[in-house]
Each structure stands twice: as C-alpha cells, then as structure tokens.
Backbone as CSV, one residue per row, in Angstrom:
resi,resn,N_x,N_y,N_z,CA_x,CA_y,CA_z,C_x,C_y,C_z
1,MET,-13.068,15.364,-4.975,-12.888,13.920,-5.044,-13.300,13.295,-3.721
2,LYS,-13.767,12.052,-3.810,-14.119,11.282,-2.618,-13.489,9.910,-2.721
3,LEU,-12.722,9.519,-1.698,-12.080,8.216,-1.662,-12.722,7.386,-0.568
4,ILE,-13.244,6.226,-0.939,-13.843,5.301,0.009,-12.828,4.205,0.299
5,ILE,-12.526,4.009,1.573,-11.504,3.043,1.981,-12.047,2.152,3.092
6,GLY,-11.334,1.056,3.338,-11.661,0.175,4.453,-10.876,0.555,5.690
7,ASN,-10.930,-0.298,6.689,-10.248,-0.045,7.957,-8.763,0.220,7.730
8,LYS,-8.252,1.272,8.364,-6.848,1.623,8.175,-5.911,0.597,8.802
9,ALA,-6.362,-0.090,9.823,-5.504,-1.097,10.452,-5.233,-2.276,9.529
10,TYR,-6.192,-2.606,8.642,-6.128,-3.866,7.915,-6.081,-3.747,6.394
11,SER,-6.569,-2.678,5.823,-6.830,-2.638,4.381,-5.612,-2.142,3.605
12,SER,-4.830,-3.076,3.079,-3.597,-2.727,2.391,-3.853,-1.993,1.081
13,TRP,-4.848,-2.435,0.330,-5.135,-1.747,-0.938,-5.684,-0.357,-0.681
14,SER,-6.444,-0.190,0.389,-6.914,1.155,0.741,-5.740,2.076,1.050
15,LEU,-4.729,1.543,1.740,-3.541,2.343,2.040,-2.916,2.864,0.758
16,ARG,-2.806,2.026,-0.242,-2.204,2.464,-1.506,-3.024,3.578,-2.161
17,GLY,-4.333,3.393,-2.218,-5.173,4.425,-2.825,-5.121,5.733,-2.063
18,TRP,-5.088,5.634,-0.747,-5.047,6.832,0.099,-3.722,7.557,-0.054
19,LEU,-2.611,6.818,-0.051,-1.310,7.444,-0.259,-1.241,8.134,-1.618
20,ALA,-1.849,7.519,-2.629,-1.861,8.147,-3.955,-2.598,9.475,-3.917
21,CYS,-3.735,9.514,-3.233,-4.483,10.773,-3.132,-3.674,11.819,-2.375
22,LYS,-3.019,11.429,-1.295,-2.186,12.372,-0.554,-1.026,12.865,-1.410
23,GLN,-0.416,11.960,-2.163,0.718,12.335,-3.008,0.300,13.309,-4.104
24,SER,-0.935,13.219,-4.554,-1.411,14.126,-5.610,-1.519,15.559,-5.131
25,ALA,-1.663,15.764,-3.823,-1.859,17.080,-3.203,-3.202,17.698,-3.565
26,LEU,-4.091,16.933,-4.167,-5.438,17.414,-4.465,-6.334,17.190,-3.249
27,PRO,-7.273,18.089,-2.999,-8.192,17.876,-1.878,-9.123,16.703,-2.152
28,PHE,-9.399,15.923,-1.120,-10.324,14.806,-1.279,-11.019,14.525,0.040
29,GLU,-12.239,14.038,-0.066,-12.995,13.585,1.100,-12.673,12.117,1.343
30,GLU,-12.419,11.786,2.592,-12.100,10.409,2.973,-13.296,9.787,3.673
31,VAL,-13.747,8.657,3.178,-14.862,7.928,3.775,-14.376,6.538,4.138
32,VAL,-14.386,6.216,5.443,-13.941,4.910,5.918,-15.161,4.040,6.182
33,VAL,-15.166,2.848,5.603,-16.257,1.900,5.840,-15.669,0.657,6.499
34,PRO,-16.224,0.200,7.616,-15.689,-0.985,8.293,-15.824,-2.229,7.414
35,LEU,-14.754,-2.953,7.241,-14.786,-4.177,6.456,-15.527,-5.281,7.204
36,TYR,-16.398,-5.959,6.495,-17.042,-7.186,6.977,-17.911,-6.972,8.211
37,ASP,-18.421,-5.756,8.423,-19.341,-5.552,9.544,-20.738,-6.002,9.136
38,ALA,-21.720,-5.767,10.006,-23.074,-6.256,9.748,-23.702,-5.626,8.514
39,GLU,-23.230,-4.441,8.133,-23.799,-3.729,6.985,-22.992,-3.947,5.708
40,TRP,-21.956,-4.777,5.778,-21.021,-4.879,4.662,-21.701,-5.348,3.378
41,ASP,-22.465,-6.426,3.440,-23.096,-6.943,2.224,-24.082,-5.941,1.643
42,ARG,-24.864,-5.298,2.506,-25.822,-4.310,2.009,-25.094,-3.123,1.400
43,ARG,-24.029,-2.681,2.057,-23.294,-1.511,1.580,-22.669,-1.783,0.218
44,ARG,-22.198,-2.996,-0.001,-21.535,-3.341,-1.257,-22.496,-3.272,-2.439
45,GLU,-23.789,-3.366,-2.153,-24.773,-3.325,-3.226,-25.196,-1.899,-3.584
46,GLY,-24.708,-0.913,-2.829,-25.088,0.469,-3.074,-24.457,1.031,-4.330
47,ALA,-25.009,2.142,-4.796,-24.570,2.743,-6.054,-23.108,3.171,-6.017
48,GLU,-22.642,3.642,-4.860,-21.262,4.112,-4.786,-20.258,2.983,-4.984
49,PHE,-20.648,1.752,-4.649,-19.741,0.620,-4.747,-19.964,-0.219,-5.998
50,ALA,-21.024,0.050,-6.735,-21.368,-0.789,-7.880,-20.227,-0.939,-8.887
51,PRO,-19.511,0.129,-9.245,-18.461,-0.036,-10.257,-17.371,-1.016,-9.838
52,SER,-17.084,-1.116,-8.539,-16.001,-1.982,-8.070,-16.502,-3.312,-7.540
53,SER,-17.786,-3.588,-7.655,-18.395,-4.785,-7.075,-18.131,-4.874,-5.582
54,GLY,-18.091,-3.714,-4.928,-17.975,-3.673,-3.485,-16.569,-3.571,-2.950
55,LYS,-15.571,-3.570,-3.822,-14.185,-3.530,-3.348,-13.771,-2.097,-3.003
56,VAL,-12.826,-1.989,-2.069,-12.199,-0.715,-1.739,-10.706,-0.842,-2.030
57,PRO,-10.049,0.291,-2.360,-10.568,1.652,-2.405,-11.328,1.914,-3.708
58,ILE,-12.142,2.943,-3.657,-12.827,3.407,-4.850,-12.846,4.929,-4.807
59,LEU,-12.394,5.537,-5.880,-12.256,6.995,-5.960,-13.287,7.548,-6.918
60,TRP,-14.069,8.493,-6.402,-15.030,9.228,-7.224,-14.512,10.643,-7.439
61,ASP,-14.536,11.071,-8.687,-14.137,12.432,-9.048,-15.187,12.964,-10.022
62,GLY,-16.241,13.559,-9.455,-17.378,13.938,-10.288,-18.025,12.683,-10.845
63,GLU,-18.140,12.600,-12.161,-18.717,11.420,-12.802,-17.684,10.329,-13.044
64,ALA,-16.408,10.640,-12.865,-15.350,9.647,-13.067,-15.208,8.791,-11.816
65,VAL,-14.981,7.506,-12.032,-14.798,6.596,-10.905,-13.637,5.657,-11.219
66,VAL,-12.773,5.453,-10.236,-11.601,4.591,-10.382,-11.574,3.672,-9.165
67,TRP,-11.401,2.351,-9.376,-11.564,1.428,-8.247,-10.402,0.438,-8.115
68,ASP,-9.271,0.782,-8.581,-8.094,-0.071,-8.435,-6.936,0.826,-8.014
69,SER,-6.126,0.371,-7.068,-5.096,1.242,-6.501,-4.096,1.733,-7.541
70,LEU,-3.623,0.837,-8.398,-2.668,1.258,-9.420,-3.341,2.158,-10.450
71,ALA,-4.605,1.889,-10.755,-5.342,2.775,-11.657,-5.547,4.147,-11.025
72,ILE,-5.751,4.182,-9.711,-5.879,5.466,-9.009,-4.586,6.255,-9.130
73,VAL,-3.447,5.580,-8.972,-2.156,6.245,-9.150,-2.071,6.879,-10.534
74,ASP,-2.378,6.104,-11.558,-2.261,6.624,-12.925,-3.283,7.714,-13.208
75,TYR,-4.480,7.566,-12.680,-5.501,8.606,-12.883,-5.051,9.928,-12.283
76,LEU,-4.526,9.875,-11.071,-4.087,11.097,-10.406,-2.834,11.663,-11.060
77,ALA,-1.949,10.794,-11.547,-0.772,11.272,-12.267,-1.179,12.019,-13.534
78,ASP,-2.233,11.560,-14.192,-2.743,12.285,-15.361,-3.245,13.669,-14.977
79,LYS,-3.801,13.783,-13.780,-4.378,15.066,-13.361,-3.314,16.069,-12.917
80,VAL,-2.286,15.597,-12.228,-1.332,16.534,-11.611,0.054,16.489,-12.242
81,GLY,0.290,15.566,-13.155,1.603,15.425,-13.763,2.313,14.189,-13.246
82,ARG,2.829,13.385,-14.164,3.407,12.096,-13.769,4.666,12.259,-12.932
83,GLU,5.321,13.433,-12.996,6.560,13.624,-12.241,6.325,13.575,-10.736
84,ARG,5.084,13.778,-10.295,4.786,13.687,-8.872,4.764,12.227,-8.399
85,PHE,4.605,11.305,-9.334,4.496,9.886,-8.989,5.632,9.028,-9.543
86,TRP,6.125,9.368,-10.726,7.074,8.514,-11.418,8.395,9.249,-11.657
87,PRO,9.521,8.524,-11.695,10.806,9.175,-11.961,10.827,9.849,-13.326
88,ALA,11.601,10.911,-13.426,11.729,11.620,-14.702,12.574,10.824,-15.692
89,ASP,13.616,10.160,-15.206,14.490,9.372,-16.064,13.727,8.202,-16.680
90,GLU,13.893,8.004,-17.983,13.119,6.987,-18.685,13.394,5.580,-18.176
91,ALA,14.675,5.257,-17.963,15.019,3.917,-17.474,14.496,3.698,-16.063
92,ALA,14.610,4.724,-15.209,14.094,4.619,-13.843,12.577,4.471,-13.855
93,ARG,11.922,5.231,-14.723,10.460,5.161,-14.796,10.005,3.785,-15.267
94,ALA,10.737,3.205,-16.221,10.391,1.864,-16.704,10.495,0.845,-15.576
95,MET,11.549,0.950,-14.791,11.712,0.011,-13.676,10.658,0.239,-12.611
96,ALA,10.370,1.491,-12.293,9.365,1.798,-11.272,8.000,1.258,-11.683
97,ARG,7.632,1.434,-12.936,6.338,0.912,-13.404,6.312,-0.611,-13.333
98,SER,7.414,-1.245,-13.712,7.472,-2.710,-13.668,7.369,-3.220,-12.237
99,MET,8.056,-2.546,-11.309,7.991,-2.953,-9.908,6.594,-2.769,-9.336
100,ALA,5.956,-1.669,-9.687,4.593,-1.425,-9.211,3.639,-2.487,-9.740
101,ALA,3.795,-2.832,-11.018,2.923,-3.843,-11.618,3.176,-5.212,-11.006
102,GLU,4.450,-5.535,-10.728,4.755,-6.828,-10.108,4.153,-6.910,-8.704
103,MET,4.214,-5.815,-7.967,3.583,-5.803,-6.645,2.078,-6.013,-6.777
104,HIS,1.507,-5.434,-7.789,0.065,-5.501,-8.002,-0.399,-6.930,-8.281
105,SER,0.462,-7.722,-8.944,0.009,-9.025,-9.429,0.683,-10.212,-8.761
106,SER,1.649,-9.974,-7.893,2.471,-11.073,-7.380,2.482,-11.110,-5.851
107,PHE,3.385,-11.911,-5.320,3.632,-12.022,-3.875,2.382,-12.480,-3.115
108,THR,1.688,-13.437,-3.715,0.421,-13.893,-3.123,0.631,-14.621,-1.802
109,ALA,1.742,-15.346,-1.658,1.979,-16.064,-0.399,2.151,-15.083,0.750
110,LEU,2.954,-14.059,0.547,3.146,-13.046,1.584,1.830,-12.377,1.937
111,ARG,1.059,-12.023,0.951,-0.187,-11.305,1.211,-1.228,-12.206,1.869
112,ARG,-1.270,-13.472,1.446,-2.290,-14.372,1.983,-1.974,-14.804,3.411
113,LYS,-0.707,-15.071,3.696,-0.330,-15.637,4.988,0.037,-14.597,6.033
114,HIS,0.247,-13.353,5.605,0.627,-12.298,6.539,-0.213,-11.054,6.233
115,ALA,-1.453,-11.094,6.674,-2.376,-9.990,6.424,-1.879,-8.722,7.104
116,MET,-2.199,-7.585,6.524,-1.776,-6.326,7.126,-2.522,-6.082,8.437
117,ASN,-1.775,-5.719,9.452,-2.355,-5.308,10.732,-1.385,-4.320,11.366
118,ILE,-1.608,-3.055,11.124,-0.675,-2.019,11.547,-0.581,-1.924,13.068
119,ARG,-1.598,-2.359,13.777,-1.616,-2.175,15.234,-0.900,-3.279,15.998
120,GLN,-0.424,-4.307,15.315,0.188,-5.445,16.001,1.665,-5.595,15.648
121,VAL,2.434,-6.138,16.583,3.771,-6.647,16.303,3.833,-8.029,16.937
122,PHE,3.871,-9.061,16.104,3.859,-10.436,16.587,5.291,-10.933,16.821
123,PRO,5.456,-11.940,17.685,6.787,-12.542,17.849,7.313,-13.086,16.528
124,ALA,8.606,-12.969,16.328,9.216,-13.430,15.083,9.136,-14.949,14.981
125,ARG,8.744,-15.437,13.802,8.742,-16.868,13.496,9.273,-17.036,12.072
126,ARG,9.809,-18.208,11.809,10.292,-18.469,10.456,9.111,-18.562,9.501
127,PRO,9.082,-17.741,8.468,7.978,-17.815,7.505,8.052,-19.089,6.670
128,ASP,6.955,-19.421,6.035,6.934,-20.542,5.105,7.868,-20.268,3.933
129,ASP,8.269,-21.328,3.251,9.227,-21.193,2.160,8.711,-20.292,1.037
130,ASP,7.413,-20.374,0.735,6.898,-19.538,-0.351,6.892,-18.063,0.049
131,VAL,6.703,-17.778,1.324,6.796,-16.397,1.800,8.236,-15.912,1.729
132,LEU,9.169,-16.775,2.122,10.584,-16.413,2.026,10.985,-16.128,0.586
133,ALA,10.425,-16.884,-0.342,10.715,-16.630,-1.760,10.181,-15.266,-2.193
134,ASP,8.976,-14.920,-1.738,8.431,-13.595,-2.035,9.321,-12.499,-1.453
135,LEU,9.745,-12.663,-0.213,10.595,-11.664,0.429,11.933,-11.526,-0.297
136,ALA,12.499,-12.653,-0.743,13.770,-12.597,-1.459,13.622,-11.802,-2.756
137,ARG,12.535,-12.013,-3.456,12.305,-11.257,-4.698,12.114,-9.776,-4.395
138,ILE,11.385,-9.444,-3.341,11.187,-8.043,-2.973,12.514,-7.392,-2.605
139,MET,13.337,-8.095,-1.843,14.654,-7.556,-1.490,15.496,-7.312,-2.738
140,GLU,15.414,-8.239,-3.699,16.148,-8.079,-4.961,15.688,-6.823,-5.699
141,LEU,14.393,-6.623,-5.784,13.858,-5.444,-6.474,14.260,-4.160,-5.765
142,TRP,14.096,-4.139,-4.446,14.466,-2.940,-3.689,15.946,-2.624,-3.853
143,ALA,16.788,-3.656,-3.795,18.235,-3.436,-3.909,18.590,-2.872,-5.275
144,GLN,17.989,-3.404,-6.332,18.268,-2.907,-7.675,17.828,-1.458,-7.830
145,ALA,16.634,-1.143,-7.352,16.131,0.220,-7.478,17.003,1.199,-6.717
146,ARG,17.356,0.846,-5.492,18.180,1.733,-4.679,19.567,1.917,-5.295
147,ALA,20.160,0.819,-5.773,21.512,0.896,-6.324,21.547,1.681,-7.630
148,ARG,20.561,1.479,-8.479,20.587,2.113,-9.793,20.029,3.530,-9.771
149,PHE,18.990,3.765,-8.982,18.255,5.015,-9.117,17.953,5.727,-7.802
150,GLY,18.364,5.150,-6.675,18.041,5.773,-5.392,18.791,7.066,-5.139
151,GLY,20.007,7.150,-5.653,20.798,8.370,-5.479,20.965,8.732,-4.013
152,ASP,20.791,10.011,-3.730,20.933,10.509,-2.358,19.613,10.499,-1.592
153,GLY,18.541,10.032,-2.237,17.246,10.023,-1.577,17.068,8.810,-0.681
154,ASP,15.985,8.809,0.063,15.709,7.730,1.015,14.822,6.631,0.448
155,PHE,14.257,6.872,-0.740,13.224,5.968,-1.232,13.732,5.159,-2.433
156,LEU,12.900,4.311,-2.981,13.355,3.371,-4.001,13.974,4.078,-5.195
157,PHE,13.377,5.182,-5.607,13.882,5.948,-6.743,14.263,7.363,-6.317
158,GLY,14.744,7.464,-5.112,15.185,8.752,-4.584,14.096,9.447,-3.802
159,GLN,13.131,9.984,-4.518,12.008,10.679,-3.906,10.808,9.750,-3.778
160,PHE,9.984,9.999,-2.775,8.771,9.202,-2.544,7.874,9.264,-3.776
161,GLY,7.411,8.091,-4.221,6.588,8.056,-5.423,5.734,6.808,-5.499
162,ALA,5.296,6.496,-6.712,4.330,5.420,-6.908,4.860,4.065,-6.472
163,ALA,6.131,3.779,-6.730,6.678,2.482,-6.321,6.646,2.328,-4.809
164,ASP,6.994,3.388,-4.089,6.935,3.341,-2.626,5.501,3.175,-2.139
165,ILE,4.571,3.818,-2.807,3.162,3.681,-2.461,2.720,2.216,-2.597
166,MET,3.123,1.573,-3.674,2.694,0.199,-3.902,3.319,-0.775,-2.906
167,TYR,4.536,-0.483,-2.445,5.203,-1.394,-1.513,5.017,-1.012,-0.053
168,ALA,4.326,0.076,0.232,4.135,0.504,1.616,3.476,-0.566,2.485
169,PRO,2.440,-1.283,2.021,1.871,-2.329,2.869,2.847,-3.476,3.155
170,VAL,3.785,-3.733,2.239,4.809,-4.736,2.507,5.669,-4.292,3.687
171,VAL,6.002,-3.011,3.708,6.775,-2.463,4.828,6.062,-2.729,6.145
172,THR,4.761,-2.481,6.184,4.019,-2.694,7.437,3.983,-4.171,7.812
173,ARG,3.880,-5.059,6.831,3.876,-6.496,7.127,5.215,-6.934,7.694
174,ILE,6.305,-6.426,7.137,7.626,-6.779,7.638,7.744,-6.411,9.116
175,ILE,7.220,-5.260,9.481,7.271,-4.811,10.875,6.343,-5.645,11.752
176,THR,5.114,-5.844,11.290,4.115,-6.559,12.091,4.567,-7.971,12.434
177,TYR,5.146,-8.678,11.461,5.501,-10.079,11.660,7.010,-10.276,11.864
178,GLN,7.757,-9.175,11.961,9.211,-9.229,12.137,9.830,-10.190,11.124
179,LEU,9.494,-9.969,9.864,9.953,-10.842,8.786,11.430,-10.581,8.477
180,PRO,12.141,-11.605,8.052,13.575,-11.445,7.763,13.796,-10.621,6.499
181,ILE,14.703,-9.671,6.580,15.001,-8.789,5.451,16.511,-8.619,5.321
182,ALA,16.935,-8.122,4.175,18.340,-7.773,3.974,18.690,-6.554,4.817
183,ARG,19.941,-6.457,5.208,20.360,-5.376,6.100,20.105,-4.000,5.492
184,PHE,20.346,-3.870,4.186,20.187,-2.556,3.551,18.757,-2.042,3.637
185,ALA,17.784,-2.963,3.729,16.374,-2.577,3.669,15.905,-1.863,4.922
186,THR,16.657,-1.957,6.014,16.226,-1.322,7.264,16.065,0.181,7.106
187,GLY,17.012,0.823,6.452,16.934,2.264,6.255,15.747,2.662,5.403
188,TYR,15.469,1.872,4.359,14.315,2.175,3.513,13.013,2.018,4.282
189,ILE,12.898,0.949,5.050,11.684,0.730,5.840,11.478,1.877,6.818
190,ASP,12.531,2.311,7.468,12.425,3.437,8.402,11.950,4.698,7.680
191,ALA,12.471,4.930,6.480,12.084,6.124,5.724,10.603,6.095,5.367
192,VAL,10.113,4.932,4.960,8.689,4.818,4.616,7.821,5.071,5.843
193,VAL,8.153,4.445,6.949,7.346,4.593,8.161,7.369,6.031,8.676
194,ARG,8.483,6.704,8.527,8.598,8.080,9.011,7.943,9.103,8.089
195,HIS,7.606,8.704,6.880,7.001,9.660,5.952,5.726,10.231,6.569
196,PRO,5.496,11.544,6.446,4.317,12.155,7.085,2.991,11.504,6.691
197,PHE,2.865,11.082,5.439,1.615,10.428,5.030,1.429,9.118,5.795
198,MET,2.482,8.339,5.925,2.383,7.081,6.658,2.111,7.325,8.136
199,GLN,2.725,8.337,8.695,2.470,8.655,10.093,0.995,9.002,10.311
200,ASP,0.404,9.739,9.374,-1.021,10.078,9.475,-1.882,8.826,9.399
201,TRP,-1.556,7.929,8.477,-2.337,6.692,8.330,-2.224,5.826,9.578
202,ILE,-1.015,5.659,10.084,-0.808,4.839,11.274,-1.563,5.411,12.467
203,ALA,-1.536,6.735,12.607,-2.282,7.367,13.700,-3.771,7.093,13.555
204,GLY,-4.281,7.169,12.339,-5.692,6.873,12.110,-6.041,5.434,12.441
205,ALA,-5.135,4.505,12.108,-5.364,3.096,12.431,-5.429,2.876,13.935
206,GLN,-4.574,3.562,14.677,-4.555,3.411,16.134,-5.840,3.928,16.774
207,GLU,-6.502,4.861,16.125,-7.717,5.443,16.687,-8.968,4.634,16.378
208,GLU,-8.874,3.673,15.482,-10.051,2.888,15.106,-10.485,1.948,16.232
209,ASP,-11.785,1.771,16.349,-12.339,0.852,17.338,-12.574,-0.546,16.781
210,TRP,-12.615,-0.686,15.476,-12.991,-1.961,14.871,-11.890,-3.002,15.029
211,VAL,-12.314,-4.228,15.304,-11.394,-5.358,15.403,-11.937,-6.487,14.536
212,ILE,-11.107,-7.011,13.660,-11.455,-8.163,12.830,-10.587,-9.324,13.307
213,GLN,-11.189,-10.270,13.980,-10.442,-11.308,14.670,-9.557,-12.132,13.735
214,GLN,-10.006,-12.359,12.511,-9.221,-13.199,11.603,-7.884,-12.559,11.267
215,TYR,-7.777,-11.245,11.450,-6.510,-10.558,11.172,-5.693,-10.323,12.450
216,GLU,-6.207,-10.798,13.560,-5.506,-10.613,14.828,-4.751,-11.862,15.256
217,GLN,-4.673,-12.845,14.383,-4.005,-14.100,14.699,-2.696,-14.193,13.918
218,GLN,-1.645,-14.574,14.599,-0.389,-14.800,13.905,-0.432,-16.110,13.150
219,PRO,0.164,-16.149,11.941,0.178,-17.426,11.188,0.817,-18.537,12.018
220,ALA,0.277,-19.737,11.900,0.809,-20.891,12.638,2.195,-21.270,12.148
C-alpha cells in the first residue's frame, strides 16, 4: 500500500488517514507532498491524484484507490477486521460510527477558524461563539462515549480506535489554540497525544522544513 499525505504540521485529514494505516498494522509506503508549493497545481493533475481531484490523503492498494479518511478507515477495517477499529459491542459501535460521521461532516467553524498547526501553541483567546458551540458539542460526545463505553481504557471507547482517529486533529487544535474544554477531557487529550502513533506523527511534523504562512497566524 502507498499513502500520499500532505504536510504533517498542517494536514488534519492526512493525519486521520495515516493513523488509520498505522492502526491497521499493515505495511505501507508513506509519501509526503508539500501543500500549496510551486508544484502543487501540476502535481494535482497527475495520475496518482486523479481519483481524488488532487486531495490528500489518498491510499493506493494495488489497483484499489481510496481517497477519503473515513473511507480509508472502513477499507482497512475490511482488510484486517473491524474489531481493530470499531468496538465489539453493538451499541458502542453504533455510537462510534455516528461520532466519526459527525466529525466528518460537522464542526466547520472550529475547522475553518482554527487550522491545524502541530508546531505552534498560541496564546489563549476567547473563541467565537460558533466555535464555542462546536466545542460544546464535542465535549458532549466525548463525555457520553467515555461514560457509557470508555470503561477502564483511556480512549473514547476504551481502546484506541476509529473514533479517536477521527477526533485526533481536534485534540491538536485544542492544544495549539488553548481552547476551553471540560475538565474531564484533559485526561483523554493526554492519552491521545501520548499514543505512540501520535508521537511519531508529531515528531515528523517537527522535522518538516515547510512553512505555510496562512496557517501560522492566530485567529483575530
């Protein structure tokens, strides 16, 4: 398999696809392409990017190609068994899938106004009301998952899985912008950041030379 991703410092969807590949335990080649560099438009027109119209991440597995992070999760779960990604309990699995899908389609204010930048920690400022609403909903989801299905584990459904993969970029945004969170969420955020896969990604981001100025500015 070959996974094409963007800059580790900035590309939140790439992080999700990469974590999914790591969680699968299948070997894969990692190809990092700098976002928005001088070759970006030309590169997007190449055959490897054609199925996704230039978006990353994109996973090639022989003739099979998958170009959406949640689809990558499901594709890999089909290959290695869904228990590696999703809870075994039916009710827990239903909630985990719903939370993953909500992350995939929602929280646009948080994502638009607080871009991922793993290498920065900005001074704390009060977020806009629509961002606060997104954070409140995320806290509600995390609290429900932890209370109902977290058990003795550190993650949303006990063990690290697809829901944690989908919310991992939110964790990094909370840290980068020192966003307000519920007290219970501190332990979960620490667990995500300490996970070996996240530590590897963060280390890779720190080693990158690329800087995208539009992501280096704190929201006004």
